[in-house]
Jmol script that loads the backbone (N, CA, C; Angstrom):
load data "model"
ATOM      1  N   UNK A   1       0.824  -1.191   0.000  1.00  0.00           N
ATOM      2  CA  UNK A   1       0.000   0.000   0.000  1.00  0.00           C
ATOM      3  C   UNK A   1       0.861   1.245   0.000  1.00  0.00           C
ATOM      4  N   UNK A   2       1.935   1.235   0.799  1.00  0.00           N
ATOM      5  CA  UNK A   2       2.810   2.393   0.866  1.00  0.00           C
ATOM      6  C   UNK A   2       3.446   2.663  -0.483  1.00  0.00           C
ATOM      7  N   UNK A   3       3.826   1.597  -1.193  1.00  0.00           N
ATOM      8  CA  UNK A   3       4.425   1.771  -2.521  1.00  0.00           C
ATOM      9  C   UNK A   3       3.436   2.419  -3.479  1.00  0.00           C
ATOM     10  N   UNK A   4       2.182   2.021  -3.393  1.00  0.00           N
ATOM     11  CA  UNK A   4       1.160   2.601  -4.267  1.00  0.00           C
ATOM     12  C   UNK A   4       0.974   4.081  -3.962  1.00  0.00           C
ATOM     13  N   UNK A   5       0.969   4.439  -2.665  1.00  0.00           N
ATOM     14  CA  UNK A   5       0.819   5.839  -2.293  1.00  0.00           C
ATOM     15  C   UNK A   5       2.025   6.654  -2.747  1.00  0.00           C
ATOM     16  N   UNK A   6       3.214   6.072  -2.599  1.00  0.00           N
ATOM     17  CA  UNK A   6       4.412   6.779  -3.024  1.00  0.00           C
ATOM     18  C   UNK A   6       4.416   6.949  -4.539  1.00  0.00           C
ATOM     19  N   UNK A   7       3.949   5.948  -5.264  1.00  0.00           N
ATOM     20  CA  UNK A   7       3.889   6.039  -6.719  1.00  0.00           C
ATOM     21  C   UNK A   7       2.898   7.122  -7.134  1.00  0.00           C
ATOM     22  N   UNK A   8       1.757   7.183  -6.464  1.00  0.00           N
ATOM     23  CA  UNK A   8       0.767   8.204  -6.782  1.00  0.00           C
ATOM     24  C   UNK A   8       1.326   9.590  -6.490  1.00  0.00           C
ATOM     25  N   UNK A   9       1.986   9.741  -5.340  1.00  0.00           N
ATOM     26  CA  UNK A   9       2.562  11.038  -4.987  1.00  0.00           C
ATOM     27  C   UNK A   9       3.618  11.453  -6.008  1.00  0.00           C
ATOM     28  N   UNK A  10       4.493  10.521  -6.408  1.00  0.00           N
ATOM     29  CA  UNK A  10       5.528  10.836  -7.389  1.00  0.00           C
ATOM     30  C   UNK A  10       4.903  11.231  -8.717  1.00  0.00           C
ATOM     31  N   UNK A  11       3.867  10.524  -9.139  1.00  0.00           N
ATOM     32  CA  UNK A  11       3.188  10.837 -10.383  1.00  0.00           C
ATOM     33  C   UNK A  11       2.546  12.214 -10.329  1.00  0.00           C
ATOM     34  N   UNK A  12       1.878  12.514  -9.217  1.00  0.00           N
ATOM     35  CA  UNK A  12       1.198  13.798  -9.072  1.00  0.00           C
ATOM     36  C   UNK A  12       2.205  14.941  -9.058  1.00  0.00           C
ATOM     37  N   UNK A  13       3.318  14.759  -8.344  1.00  0.00           N
ATOM     38  CA  UNK A  13       4.313  15.821  -8.252  1.00  0.00           C
ATOM     39  C   UNK A  13       4.989  16.084  -9.598  1.00  0.00           C
ATOM     40  N   UNK A  14       5.110  15.066 -10.437  1.00  0.00           N
ATOM     41  CA  UNK A  14       5.745  15.234 -11.745  1.00  0.00           C
ATOM     42  C   UNK A  14       4.785  15.814 -12.772  1.00  0.00           C
ATOM     43  N   UNK A  15       3.505  15.622 -12.561  1.00  0.00           N
ATOM     44  CA  UNK A  15       2.514  16.079 -13.532  1.00  0.00           C
ATOM     45  C   UNK A  15       2.427  17.602 -13.524  1.00  0.00           C
ATOM     46  N   UNK A  16       2.236  18.219 -14.683  1.00  0.00           N
ATOM     47  CA  UNK A  16       2.142  19.680 -14.729  1.00  0.00           C
ATOM     48  C   UNK A  16       0.868  20.207 -14.066  1.00  0.00           C
ATOM     49  N   UNK A  17      -0.152  19.375 -13.963  1.00  0.00           N
ATOM     50  CA  UNK A  17      -1.419  19.805 -13.376  1.00  0.00           C
ATOM     51  C   UNK A  17      -1.625  19.220 -11.988  1.00  0.00           C
ATOM     52  N   UNK A  18      -0.574  19.177 -11.165  1.00  0.00           N
ATOM     53  CA  UNK A  18      -0.669  18.596  -9.831  1.00  0.00           C
ATOM     54  C   UNK A  18      -1.673  19.351  -8.971  1.00  0.00           C
ATOM     55  N   UNK A  19      -1.784  20.648  -9.171  1.00  0.00           N
ATOM     56  CA  UNK A  19      -2.724  21.441  -8.378  1.00  0.00           C
ATOM     57  C   UNK A  19      -4.171  21.097  -8.699  1.00  0.00           C
ATOM     58  N   UNK A  20      -4.428  20.665  -9.908  1.00  0.00           N
ATOM     59  CA  UNK A  20      -5.802  20.329 -10.303  1.00  0.00           C
ATOM     60  C   UNK A  20      -6.334  19.185  -9.452  1.00  0.00           C
ATOM     61  N   UNK A  21      -5.535  18.157  -9.227  1.00  0.00           N
ATOM     62  CA  UNK A  21      -5.968  17.016  -8.426  1.00  0.00           C
ATOM     63  C   UNK A  21      -6.237  17.442  -6.987  1.00  0.00           C
ATOM     64  N   UNK A  22      -5.351  18.254  -6.417  1.00  0.00           N
ATOM     65  CA  UNK A  22      -5.566  18.746  -5.044  1.00  0.00           C
ATOM     66  C   UNK A  22      -6.827  19.594  -4.960  1.00  0.00           C
ATOM     67  N   UNK A  23      -7.057  20.430  -5.962  1.00  0.00           N
ATOM     68  CA  UNK A  23      -8.270  21.256  -5.971  1.00  0.00           C
ATOM     69  C   UNK A  23      -9.521  20.400  -6.085  1.00  0.00           C
ATOM     70  N   UNK A  24      -9.457  19.338  -6.875  1.00  0.00           N
ATOM     71  CA  UNK A  24     -10.610  18.441  -7.009  1.00  0.00           C
ATOM     72  C   UNK A  24     -10.896  17.732  -5.694  1.00  0.00           C
ATOM     73  N   UNK A  25      -9.852  17.283  -5.010  1.00  0.00           N
ATOM     74  CA  UNK A  25     -10.032  16.626  -3.710  1.00  0.00           C
ATOM     75  C   UNK A  25     -10.622  17.610  -2.717  1.00  0.00           C
ATOM     76  N   UNK A  26     -10.100  18.836  -2.701  1.00  0.00           N
ATOM     77  CA  UNK A  26     -10.609  19.858  -1.791  1.00  0.00           C
ATOM     78  C   UNK A  26     -12.068  20.187  -2.066  1.00  0.00           C
ATOM     79  N   UNK A  27     -12.432  20.310  -3.342  1.00  0.00           N
ATOM     80  CA  UNK A  27     -13.816  20.601  -3.701  1.00  0.00           C
ATOM     81  C   UNK A  27     -14.743  19.480  -3.254  1.00  0.00           C
ATOM     82  N   UNK A  28     -14.350  18.233  -3.524  1.00  0.00           N
ATOM     83  CA  UNK A  28     -15.185  17.093  -3.137  1.00  0.00           C
ATOM     84  C   UNK A  28     -15.325  17.008  -1.618  1.00  0.00           C
ATOM     85  N   UNK A  29     -14.244  17.266  -0.887  1.00  0.00           N
ATOM     86  CA  UNK A  29     -14.292  17.218   0.577  1.00  0.00           C
ATOM     87  C   UNK A  29     -15.215  18.300   1.127  1.00  0.00           C
ATOM     88  N   UNK A  30     -15.105  19.523   0.592  1.00  0.00           N
ATOM     89  CA  UNK A  30     -15.958  20.605   1.071  1.00  0.00           C
ATOM     90  C   UNK A  30     -17.418  20.352   0.729  1.00  0.00           C
ATOM     91  N   UNK A  31     -17.688  19.798  -0.437  1.00  0.00           N
ATOM     92  CA  UNK A  31     -19.076  19.478  -0.821  1.00  0.00           C
ATOM     93  C   UNK A  31     -19.647  18.407   0.099  1.00  0.00           C
ATOM     94  N   UNK A  32     -18.860  17.390   0.411  1.00  0.00           N
ATOM     95  CA  UNK A  32     -19.296  16.339   1.320  1.00  0.00           C
ATOM     96  C   UNK A  32     -19.591  16.910   2.711  1.00  0.00           C
ATOM     97  N   UNK A  33     -18.718  17.797   3.191  1.00  0.00           N
ATOM     98  CA  UNK A  33     -18.939  18.414   4.507  1.00  0.00           C
ATOM     99  C   UNK A  33     -20.204  19.266   4.506  1.00  0.00           C
ATOM    100  N   UNK A  34     -20.445  20.000   3.424  1.00  0.00           N
ATOM    101  CA  UNK A  34     -21.653  20.825   3.347  1.00  0.00           C
ATOM    102  C   UNK A  34     -22.915  19.963   3.414  1.00  0.00           C
ATOM    103  N   UNK A  35     -22.880  18.811   2.740  1.00  0.00           N
ATOM    104  CA  UNK A  35     -24.034  17.914   2.782  1.00  0.00           C
ATOM    105  C   UNK A  35     -24.243  17.336   4.183  1.00  0.00           C
ATOM    106  N   UNK A  36     -23.146  16.942   4.845  1.00  0.00           N
ATOM    107  CA  UNK A  36     -23.246  16.397   6.194  1.00  0.00           C
ATOM    108  C   UNK A  36     -23.758  17.445   7.179  1.00  0.00           C
ATOM    109  N   UNK A  37     -23.235  18.664   7.081  1.00  0.00           N
ATOM    110  CA  UNK A  37     -23.665  19.724   7.993  1.00  0.00           C
ATOM    111  C   UNK A  37     -25.105  20.124   7.698  1.00  0.00           C
ATOM    112  N   UNK A  38     -25.502  20.110   6.446  1.00  0.00           N
ATOM    113  CA  UNK A  38     -26.892  20.387   6.100  1.00  0.00           C
ATOM    114  C   UNK A  38     -27.833  19.388   6.759  1.00  0.00           C
ATOM    115  N   UNK A  39     -27.432  18.125   6.797  1.00  0.00           N
ATOM    116  CA  UNK A  39     -28.247  17.102   7.462  1.00  0.00           C
ATOM    117  C   UNK A  39     -28.259  17.304   8.973  1.00  0.00           C
ATOM    118  N   UNK A  40     -27.121  17.716   9.543  1.00  0.00           N
ATOM    119  CA  UNK A  40     -27.058  17.948  10.995  1.00  0.00           C
ATOM    120  C   UNK A  40     -27.871  19.160  11.429  1.00  0.00           C
ATOM    121  N   UNK A  41     -27.847  20.210  10.621  1.00  0.00           N
ATOM    122  CA  UNK A  41     -28.541  21.440  11.005  1.00  0.00           C
ATOM    123  C   UNK A  41     -30.016  21.432  10.610  1.00  0.00           C
ATOM    124  N   UNK A  42     -30.401  20.584   9.702  1.00  0.00           N
ATOM    125  CA  UNK A  42     -31.788  20.511   9.279  1.00  0.00           C
ATOM    126  C   UNK A  42     -32.108  21.400   8.097  1.00  0.00           C
ATOM    127  N   UNK A  43     -31.122  22.106   7.566  1.00  0.00           N
ATOM    128  CA  UNK A  43     -31.340  22.966   6.397  1.00  0.00           C
ATOM    129  C   UNK A  43     -30.016  23.178   5.671  1.00  0.00           C
ATOM    130  N   UNK A  44     -30.046  23.212   4.345  1.00  0.00           N
ATOM    131  CA  UNK A  44     -28.810  23.489   3.601  1.00  0.00           C
ATOM    132  C   UNK A  44     -28.335  24.921   3.833  1.00  0.00           C
ATOM    133  N   UNK A  45     -27.105  25.194   3.433  1.00  0.00           N
ATOM    134  CA  UNK A  45     -26.503  26.515   3.598  1.00  0.00           C
ATOM    135  C   UNK A  45     -27.340  27.580   2.893  1.00  0.00           C
ATOM    136  N   UNK A  46     -27.607  28.654   3.585  1.00  0.00           N
ATOM    137  CA  UNK A  46     -28.308  29.792   3.001  1.00  0.00           C
ATOM    138  C   UNK A  46     -29.819  29.676   2.970  1.00  0.00           C
ATOM    139  N   UNK A  47     -30.392  28.582   3.441  1.00  0.00           N
ATOM    140  CA  UNK A  47     -31.843  28.425   3.434  1.00  0.00           C
ATOM    141  C   UNK A  47     -32.401  28.560   4.837  1.00  0.00           C
ATOM    142  N   UNK A  48     -33.534  29.248   4.936  1.00  0.00           N
ATOM    143  CA  UNK A  48     -34.232  29.345   6.219  1.00  0.00           C
ATOM    144  C   UNK A  48     -35.213  28.188   6.325  1.00  0.00           C
ATOM    145  N   UNK A  49     -35.332  27.646   7.523  1.00  0.00           N
ATOM    146  CA  UNK A  49     -36.229  26.529   7.731  1.00  0.00           C
ATOM    147  C   UNK A  49     -36.698  26.524   9.177  1.00  0.00           C
ATOM    148  N   UNK A  50     -37.950  26.168   9.374  1.00  0.00           N
ATOM    149  CA  UNK A  50     -38.473  26.060  10.741  1.00  0.00           C
ATOM    150  C   UNK A  50     -37.956  24.792  11.415  1.00  0.00           C
ATOM    151  N   UNK A  51     -37.432  23.875  10.623  1.00  0.00           N
ATOM    152  CA  UNK A  51     -36.891  22.624  11.159  1.00  0.00           C
ATOM    153  C   UNK A  51     -35.401  22.718  11.498  1.00  0.00           C
ATOM    154  N   UNK A  52     -34.825  23.911  11.372  1.00  0.00           N
ATOM    155  CA  UNK A  52     -33.382  24.073  11.617  1.00  0.00           C
ATOM    156  C   UNK A  52     -33.054  23.751  13.070  1.00  0.00           C
ATOM    157  N   UNK A  53     -31.999  22.957  13.261  1.00  0.00           N
ATOM    158  CA  UNK A  53     -31.573  22.539  14.591  1.00  0.00           C
ATOM    159  C   UNK A  53     -30.396  23.353  15.118  1.00  0.00           C
ATOM    160  N   UNK A  54     -29.593  23.907  14.226  1.00  0.00           N
ATOM    161  CA  UNK A  54     -28.420  24.682  14.630  1.00  0.00           C
ATOM    162  C   UNK A  54     -28.048  25.644  13.508  1.00  0.00           C
ATOM    163  N   UNK A  55     -27.277  26.674  13.867  1.00  0.00           N
ATOM    164  CA  UNK A  55     -26.802  27.636  12.887  1.00  0.00           C
ATOM    165  C   UNK A  55     -25.294  27.463  12.699  1.00  0.00           C
ATOM    166  N   UNK A  56     -24.842  27.830  11.520  1.00  0.00           N
ATOM    167  CA  UNK A  56     -23.409  27.828  11.235  1.00  0.00           C
ATOM    168  C   UNK A  56     -22.817  29.139  11.741  1.00  0.00           C
ATOM    169  N   UNK A  57     -21.567  29.061  12.184  1.00  0.00           N
ATOM    170  CA  UNK A  57     -20.920  30.288  12.661  1.00  0.00           C
ATOM    171  C   UNK A  57     -19.564  30.503  12.004  1.00  0.00           C
ATOM    172  N   UNK A  58     -19.380  29.957  10.854  1.00  0.00           N
ATOM    173  CA  UNK A  58     -18.130  30.167  10.137  1.00  0.00           C
ATOM    174  C   UNK A  58     -17.433  28.864   9.805  1.00  0.00           C
ATOM    175  N   UNK A  59     -16.148  28.979   9.591  1.00  0.00           N
ATOM    176  CA  UNK A  59     -15.360  27.832   9.170  1.00  0.00           C
ATOM    177  C   UNK A  59     -14.050  27.770   9.948  1.00  0.00           C
ATOM    178  N   UNK A  60     -13.494  26.586  10.008  1.00  0.00           N
ATOM    179  CA  UNK A  60     -12.193  26.353  10.634  1.00  0.00           C
ATOM    180  C   UNK A  60     -11.297  25.746   9.548  1.00  0.00           C
ATOM    181  N   UNK A  61     -10.129  26.326   9.353  1.00  0.00           N
ATOM    182  CA  UNK A  61      -9.198  25.798   8.352  1.00  0.00           C
ATOM    183  C   UNK A  61      -8.333  24.710   8.969  1.00  0.00           C
ATOM    184  N   UNK A  62      -8.046  23.686   8.170  1.00  0.00           N
ATOM    185  CA  UNK A  62      -7.218  22.591   8.645  1.00  0.00           C
ATOM    186  C   UNK A  62      -6.456  21.997   7.477  1.00  0.00           C
ATOM    187  N   UNK A  63      -5.206  21.653   7.706  1.00  0.00           N
ATOM    188  CA  UNK A  63      -4.420  20.994   6.672  1.00  0.00           C
ATOM    189  C   UNK A  63      -4.731  19.502   6.688  1.00  0.00           C
ATOM    190  N   UNK A  64      -4.904  18.936   5.511  1.00  0.00           N
ATOM    191  CA  UNK A  64      -5.213  17.515   5.370  1.00  0.00           C
ATOM    192  C   UNK A  64      -4.191  16.926   4.403  1.00  0.00           C
ATOM    193  N   UNK A  65      -3.376  16.010   4.901  1.00  0.00           N
ATOM    194  CA  UNK A  65      -2.353  15.387   4.072  1.00  0.00           C
ATOM    195  C   UNK A  65      -2.968  14.241   3.274  1.00  0.00           C
ATOM    196  N   UNK A  66      -2.877  14.338   1.968  1.00  0.00           N
ATOM    197  CA  UNK A  66      -3.392  13.310   1.072  1.00  0.00           C
ATOM    198  C   UNK A  66      -2.237  12.816   0.203  1.00  0.00           C
ATOM    199  N   UNK A  67      -2.410  11.698  -0.500  1.00  0.00           N
ATOM    200  CA  UNK A  67      -1.364  11.250  -1.420  1.00  0.00           C
ATOM    201  C   UNK A  67      -1.068  12.271  -2.520  1.00  0.00           C
ATOM    202  N   UNK A  68      -2.020  13.152  -2.799  1.00  0.00           N
ATOM    203  CA  UNK A  68      -1.827  14.169  -3.833  1.00  0.00           C
ATOM    204  C   UNK A  68      -1.173  15.432  -3.285  1.00  0.00           C
ATOM    205  N   UNK A  69      -0.949  15.488  -1.996  1.00  0.00           N
ATOM    206  CA  UNK A  69      -0.370  16.672  -1.362  1.00  0.00           C
ATOM    207  C   UNK A  69      -1.296  17.208  -0.279  1.00  0.00           C
ATOM    208  N   UNK A  70      -0.935  18.345   0.264  1.00  0.00           N
ATOM    209  CA  UNK A  70      -1.715  18.931   1.358  1.00  0.00           C
ATOM    210  C   UNK A  70      -2.907  19.695   0.790  1.00  0.00           C
ATOM    211  N   UNK A  71      -4.093  19.366   1.303  1.00  0.00           N
ATOM    212  CA  UNK A  71      -5.339  20.029   0.934  1.00  0.00           C
ATOM    213  C   UNK A  71      -5.795  20.807   2.158  1.00  0.00           C
ATOM    214  N   UNK A  72      -6.359  21.986   1.942  1.00  0.00           N
ATOM    215  CA  UNK A  72      -6.790  22.827   3.052  1.00  0.00           C
ATOM    216  C   UNK A  72      -8.313  23.021   3.031  1.00  0.00           C
ATOM    217  N   UNK A  73      -9.070  22.015   3.488  1.00  0.00           N
ATOM    218  CA  UNK A  73     -10.528  22.169   3.479  1.00  0.00           C
ATOM    219  C   UNK A  73     -10.993  23.119   4.579  1.00  0.00           C
ATOM    220  N   UNK A  74     -12.095  23.795   4.327  1.00  0.00           N
ATOM    221  CA  UNK A  74     -12.716  24.667   5.318  1.00  0.00           C
ATOM    222  C   UNK A  74     -13.806  23.859   6.011  1.00  0.00           C
ATOM    223  N   UNK A  75     -13.632  23.593   7.308  1.00  0.00           N
ATOM    224  CA  UNK A  75     -14.562  22.770   8.066  1.00  0.00           C
ATOM    225  C   UNK A  75     -15.624  23.667   8.680  1.00  0.00           C
ATOM    226  N   UNK A  76     -16.917  23.437   8.384  1.00  0.00           N
ATOM    227  CA  UNK A  76     -17.976  24.265   8.945  1.00  0.00           C
ATOM    228  C   UNK A  76     -18.056  24.139  10.469  1.00  0.00           C
ATOM    229  N   UNK A  77     -18.335  25.255  11.136  1.00  0.00           N
ATOM    230  CA  UNK A  77     -18.513  25.269  12.589  1.00  0.00           C
ATOM    231  C   UNK A  77     -19.979  25.535  12.888  1.00  0.00           C
ATOM    232  N   UNK A  78     -20.456  24.950  13.971  1.00  0.00           N
ATOM    233  CA  UNK A  78     -21.855  25.104  14.370  1.00  0.00           C
ATOM    234  C   UNK A  78     -21.955  25.841  15.700  1.00  0.00           C
ATOM    235  N   UNK A  79     -23.038  26.603  15.863  1.00  0.00           N
ATOM    236  CA  UNK A  79     -23.253  27.321  17.120  1.00  0.00           C
ATOM    237  C   UNK A  79     -23.574  26.342  18.248  1.00  0.00           C
ATOM    238  N   UNK A  80     -24.421  25.363  17.973  1.00  0.00           N
ATOM    239  CA  UNK A  80     -24.762  24.335  18.963  1.00  0.00           C
ATOM    240  C   UNK A  80     -24.238  22.996  18.473  1.00  0.00           C
ATOM    241  N   UNK A  81     -23.624  22.261  19.366  1.00  0.00           N
ATOM    242  CA  UNK A  81     -23.077  20.969  18.989  1.00  0.00           C
ATOM    243  C   UNK A  81     -21.747  21.136  18.294  1.00  0.00           C
ATOM    244  N   UNK A  82     -21.272  20.060  17.709  1.00  0.00           N
ATOM    245  CA  UNK A  82     -19.996  20.122  17.010  1.00  0.00           C
ATOM    246  C   UNK A  82     -20.067  19.247  15.769  1.00  0.00           C
ATOM    247  N   UNK A  83     -19.153  19.513  14.861  1.00  0.00           N
ATOM    248  CA  UNK A  83     -19.066  18.735  13.645  1.00  0.00           C
ATOM    249  C   UNK A  83     -17.598  18.541  13.313  1.00  0.00           C
ATOM    250  N   UNK A  84     -17.234  17.312  13.015  1.00  0.00           N
ATOM    251  CA  UNK A  84     -15.905  17.008  12.500  1.00  0.00           C
ATOM    252  C   UNK A  84     -16.084  15.935  11.444  1.00  0.00           C
ATOM    253  N   UNK A  85     -15.581  16.164  10.234  1.00  0.00           N
ATOM    254  CA  UNK A  85     -15.791  15.193   9.154  1.00  0.00           C
ATOM    255  C   UNK A  85     -15.131  13.853   9.447  1.00  0.00           C
ATOM    256  N   UNK A  86     -15.822  12.804   9.095  1.00  0.00           N
ATOM    257  CA  UNK A  86     -15.340  11.465   9.362  1.00  0.00           C
ATOM    258  C   UNK A  86     -14.114  11.076   8.567  1.00  0.00           C
ATOM    259  N   UNK A  87     -13.896  11.715   7.403  1.00  0.00           N
ATOM    260  CA  UNK A  87     -12.754  11.330   6.590  1.00  0.00           C
ATOM    261  C   UNK A  87     -11.442  11.963   7.067  1.00  0.00           C
ATOM    262  N   UNK A  88     -11.505  12.915   7.994  1.00  0.00           N
ATOM    263  CA  UNK A  88     -10.294  13.473   8.592  1.00  0.00           C
ATOM    264  C   UNK A  88     -10.037  12.786   9.916  1.00  0.00           C
ATOM    265  N   UNK A  89      -8.782  12.609  10.245  1.00  0.00           N
ATOM    266  CA  UNK A  89      -8.431  11.961  11.505  1.00  0.00           C
ATOM    267  C   UNK A  89      -8.157  13.039  12.554  1.00  0.00           C
ATOM    268  N   UNK A  90      -8.948  13.090  13.628  1.00  0.00           N
ATOM    269  CA  UNK A  90      -8.704  14.108  14.653  1.00  0.00           C
ATOM    270  C   UNK A  90      -7.410  13.836  15.412  1.00  0.00           C
ATOM    271  N   UNK A  91      -6.694  14.877  15.705  1.00  0.00           N
ATOM    272  CA  UNK A  91      -5.485  14.833  16.528  1.00  0.00           C
ATOM    273  C   UNK A  91      -4.445  13.847  15.997  1.00  0.00           C
ATOM    274  N   UNK A  92      -4.388  13.644  14.713  1.00  0.00           N
ATOM    275  CA  UNK A  92      -3.458  12.681  14.139  1.00  0.00           C
ATOM    276  C   UNK A  92      -2.004  13.068  14.409  1.00  0.00           C
ATOM    277  N   UNK A  93      -1.660  14.336  14.226  1.00  0.00           N
ATOM    278  CA  UNK A  93      -0.284  14.761  14.431  1.00  0.00           C
ATOM    279  C   UNK A  93       0.118  14.647  15.898  1.00  0.00           C
ATOM    280  N   UNK A  94      -0.794  14.977  16.820  1.00  0.00           N
ATOM    281  CA  UNK A  94      -0.480  14.868  18.242  1.00  0.00           C
ATOM    282  C   UNK A  94      -0.251  13.410  18.629  1.00  0.00           C
ATOM    283  N   UNK A  95      -1.043  12.511  18.084  1.00  0.00           N
ATOM    284  CA  UNK A  95      -0.873  11.092  18.382  1.00  0.00           C
ATOM    285  C   UNK A  95       0.452  10.574  17.830  1.00  0.00           C
ATOM    286  N   UNK A  96       0.838  11.027  16.646  1.00  0.00           N
ATOM    287  CA  UNK A  96       2.121  10.612  16.082  1.00  0.00           C
ATOM    288  C   UNK A  96       3.276  11.093  16.965  1.00  0.00           C
ATOM    289  N   UNK A  97       3.182  12.340  17.440  1.00  0.00           N
ATOM    290  CA  UNK A  97       4.243  12.886  18.288  1.00  0.00           C
ATOM    291  C   UNK A  97       4.325  12.122  19.604  1.00  0.00           C
ATOM    292  N   UNK A  98       3.187  11.820  20.203  1.00  0.00           N
ATOM    293  CA  UNK A  98       3.170  11.079  21.458  1.00  0.00           C
ATOM    294  C   UNK A  98       3.745   9.680  21.260  1.00  0.00           C
ATOM    295  N   UNK A  99       3.398   9.035  20.177  1.00  0.00           N
ATOM    296  CA  UNK A  99       3.937   7.701  19.878  1.00  0.00           C
ATOM    297  C   UNK A  99       5.453   7.762  19.720  1.00  0.00           C
ATOM    298  N   UNK A 100       5.941   8.785  19.043  1.00  0.00           N
ATOM    299  CA  UNK A 100       7.382   8.928  18.856  1.00  0.00           C
ATOM    300  C   UNK A 100       8.103   9.130  20.190  1.00  0.00           C
ATOM    301  N   UNK A 101       7.511   9.911  21.092  1.00  0.00           N
ATOM    302  CA  UNK A 101       8.119  10.144  22.409  1.00  0.00           C
ATOM    303  C   UNK A 101       8.170   8.847  23.208  1.00  0.00           C
ATOM    304  N   UNK A 102       7.092   8.081  23.173  1.00  0.00           N
ATOM    305  CA  UNK A 102       7.048   6.815  23.907  1.00  0.00           C
ATOM    306  C   UNK A 102       8.064   5.840  23.337  1.00  0.00           C
ATOM    307  N   UNK A 103       8.173   5.759  22.015  1.00  0.00           N
ATOM    308  CA  UNK A 103       9.147   4.863  21.396  1.00  0.00           C
ATOM    309  C   UNK A 103      10.570   5.261  21.769  1.00  0.00           C
ATOM    310  N   UNK A 104      10.850   6.556  21.769  1.00  0.00           N
ATOM    311  CA  UNK A 104      12.189   7.035  22.119  1.00  0.00           C
ATOM    312  C   UNK A 104      12.516   6.712  23.566  1.00  0.00           C
ATOM    313  N   UNK A 105      11.561   6.934  24.469  1.00  0.00           N
ATOM    314  CA  UNK A 105      11.781   6.642  25.883  1.00  0.00           C
ATOM    315  C   UNK A 105      12.017   5.147  26.092  1.00  0.00           C
ATOM    316  N   UNK A 106      11.266   4.316  25.421  1.00  0.00           N
ATOM    317  CA  UNK A 106      11.431   2.876  25.538  1.00  0.00           C
ATOM    318  C   UNK A 106      12.787   2.430  25.004  1.00  0.00           C
ATOM    319  N   UNK A 107      13.186   3.000  23.888  1.00  0.00           N
ATOM    320  CA  UNK A 107      14.468   2.644  23.288  1.00  0.00           C
ATOM    321  C   UNK A 107      15.641   3.024  24.194  1.00  0.00           C
ATOM    322  N   UNK A 108      15.499   4.115  24.913  1.00  0.00           N
ATOM    323  CA  UNK A 108      16.591   4.569  25.785  1.00  0.00           C
ATOM    324  C   UNK A 108      16.683   3.751  27.084  1.00  0.00           C
ATOM    325  N   UNK A 109      15.614   3.088  27.474  1.00  0.00           N
ATOM    326  CA  UNK A 109      15.663   2.291  28.692  1.00  0.00           C
ATOM    327  C   UNK A 109      16.474   1.020  28.503  1.00  0.00           C
ATOM    328  N   UNK A 110      16.563   0.533  27.276  1.00  0.00           N
ATOM    329  CA  UNK A 110      17.340  -0.658  26.983  1.00  0.00           C
ATOM    330  C   UNK A 110      16.657  -1.955  27.410  1.00  0.00           C
ATOM    331  N   UNK A 111      15.364  -1.909  27.685  1.00  0.00           N
ATOM    332  CA  UNK A 111      14.614  -3.110  28.062  1.00  0.00           C
ATOM    333  C   UNK A 111      14.414  -3.987  26.841  1.00  0.00           C
ATOM    334  N   UNK A 112      14.413  -5.300  27.023  1.00  0.00           N
ATOM    335  CA  UNK A 112      14.163  -6.179  25.857  1.00  0.00           C
ATOM    336  C   UNK A 112      12.699  -6.071  25.416  1.00  0.00           C
ATOM    337  N   UNK A 113      12.490  -6.269  24.142  1.00  0.00           N
ATOM    338  CA  UNK A 113      11.143  -6.129  23.587  1.00  0.00           C
ATOM    339  C   UNK A 113      10.271  -7.280  23.899  1.00  0.00           C
TER     340      UNK A 113
END
end "model"
wireframe off; spacefill off
backbone 0.3
color backbone group
């Protein structure tokens, strides 16, 4: 799997239209988030509804590492409740850093595995 991802990344980086693929991924991700948030709030963006459960209060920017490169989707924020897209991994970088610290500490103790 890693070889396939590396091959895709190498192909994308060499292609003259590498930005097009990242833009397409970003567009699809933002469209998916808009549909999910529309279902959570009870109304699509910009529509008034008596069935509305929550209001949007803006967006949160986040970097998302994909095989095609870094995509920066705008994640909708809600006034009541919370929303985080399922295709993004929350706290991924913090977990990687914590894992690295634990591995380093274990390696320095010299205990057998």
